[in-house]
C-alpha positions as CSV (number, residue, x, y, z in Angstrom):
1,M,0.0,0.0,0.0
2,I,2.9,2.4,0.8
3,R,4.2,1.9,-2.8
4,Q,0.8,2.8,-4.2
5,L,0.5,5.9,-2.1
6,L,4.0,7.1,-3.1
7,E,3.1,6.5,-6.7
8,A,-0.1,8.4,-6.3
9,V,1.8,11.5,-5.1
10,E,4.6,11.0,-7.7
11,L,7.4,9.9,-5.4
12,P,9.8,7.1,-5.9
13,S,9.4,4.0,-3.7
14,H,12.8,4.5,-2.0
15,V,11.4,7.5,-0.2
16,A,9.6,5.1,2.2
17,N,13.0,4.3,3.7
18,Q,14.2,7.8,4.1
19,Y,14.0,10.0,7.2
20,P,12.2,13.4,7.1
21,H,15.4,15.4,7.3
22,E,16.6,13.6,4.1
23,L,13.6,14.9,2.1
24,S,13.1,18.2,0.4
25,G,10.2,20.5,1.3
26,G,8.2,19.4,-1.7
27,Q,8.8,15.7,-0.9
28,K,7.7,16.2,2.7
29,Q,4.5,17.9,1.5
30,R,3.9,15.0,-0.9
31,V,4.4,12.4,1.9
32,T,1.9,14.4,4.0
33,I,-0.6,14.3,1.1
34,A,0.0,10.5,0.8
35,R,-0.7,10.1,4.5
36,S,-3.9,12.1,4.2
37,I,-5.3,10.1,1.2
38,S,-4.3,6.7,2.9
39,I,-7.6,6.7,4.9
40,E,-9.7,7.5,1.8
41,P,-11.4,10.6,3.1
42,D,-14.1,12.5,1.3
43,L,-12.7,15.9,2.5
44,I,-9.2,17.1,3.2
45,V,-8.5,20.4,5.0
46,L,-5.4,22.0,3.4
47,D,-4.1,24.9,5.6
48,E,-1.4,26.8,3.6
49,P,-0.3,23.7,1.8
50,T,2.3,25.5,-0.3
51,A,3.4,28.3,2.1
52,S,7.0,26.9,2.7
53,L,7.7,25.8,-0.9
54,D,9.5,27.5,-3.8
55,V,7.4,28.6,-6.8
56,I,8.2,25.4,-8.9
57,S,7.3,23.1,-6.0
58,Q,4.1,25.1,-5.3
59,G,2.9,24.6,-8.8
60,A,3.7,20.9,-8.8
61,V,1.9,20.4,-5.5
62,L,-1.2,22.3,-6.7
63,T,-1.2,20.3,-9.9
64,L,-0.9,17.1,-7.9
65,L,-3.8,18.1,-5.6
66,T,-6.0,18.9,-8.6
67,E,-5.2,15.5,-10.2
68,L,-5.9,13.7,-6.9
69,R,-9.2,15.6,-6.4
70,E,-10.4,14.4,-9.8
71,T,-9.0,10.8,-9.6
72,L,-10.1,10.1,-6.0
73,N,-13.2,12.2,-6.1
74,L,-12.0,14.4,-3.2
75,S,-13.2,17.7,-1.8
76,Y,-10.8,20.2,-0.3
77,L,-11.2,23.0,2.2
78,F,-8.3,25.1,0.9
79,I,-7.1,27.7,3.4
80,S,-4.5,30.2,2.1
81,H,-3.3,33.8,1.8
82,D,-2.0,33.1,-1.7
83,L,-4.9,34.3,-3.9
84,A,-3.4,32.8,-7.1
85,A,-3.4,29.4,-5.4
86,V,-6.9,29.9,-4.1
87,N,-8.1,30.8,-7.5
88,Q,-6.4,27.8,-9.2
89,M,-7.8,25.3,-6.6
90,S,-11.3,26.6,-5.8
91,Q,-14.7,26.3,-7.3
92,R,-16.1,28.6,-4.6
93,I,-14.3,31.1,-2.6
94,M,-15.0,32.8,0.8
95,V,-12.9,35.7,2.1
96,M,-12.7,36.1,5.9
97,K,-11.3,38.9,8.1
98,D,-11.1,38.8,11.8
99,G,-13.2,35.6,11.8
100,E,-16.0,37.1,9.8
101,I,-17.0,36.4,6.2
102,V,-16.5,39.6,4.2
103,D,-16.9,38.3,0.7
């Protein structure tokens, strides 16, 4: 099952034998995504999923999340300050300020 999960998030199988400090930020994010889909959820909460990644890794992770959403029939609650990422990932958008919905 681990091999299938790593394939689903586009990581090589040898990653299963590595320690977290041996992985890049993008690889760590993909491992986290693999862990979240392992329980076959209907909804995944993504809180700033690309905040600590470089621009190339951000795009790759967003593309992966889009593909997984379609393949696995997932829904996401995507929380971010990155409006470009929100626009790319979302069908419906809600803007909040100080805990209140403003738009």
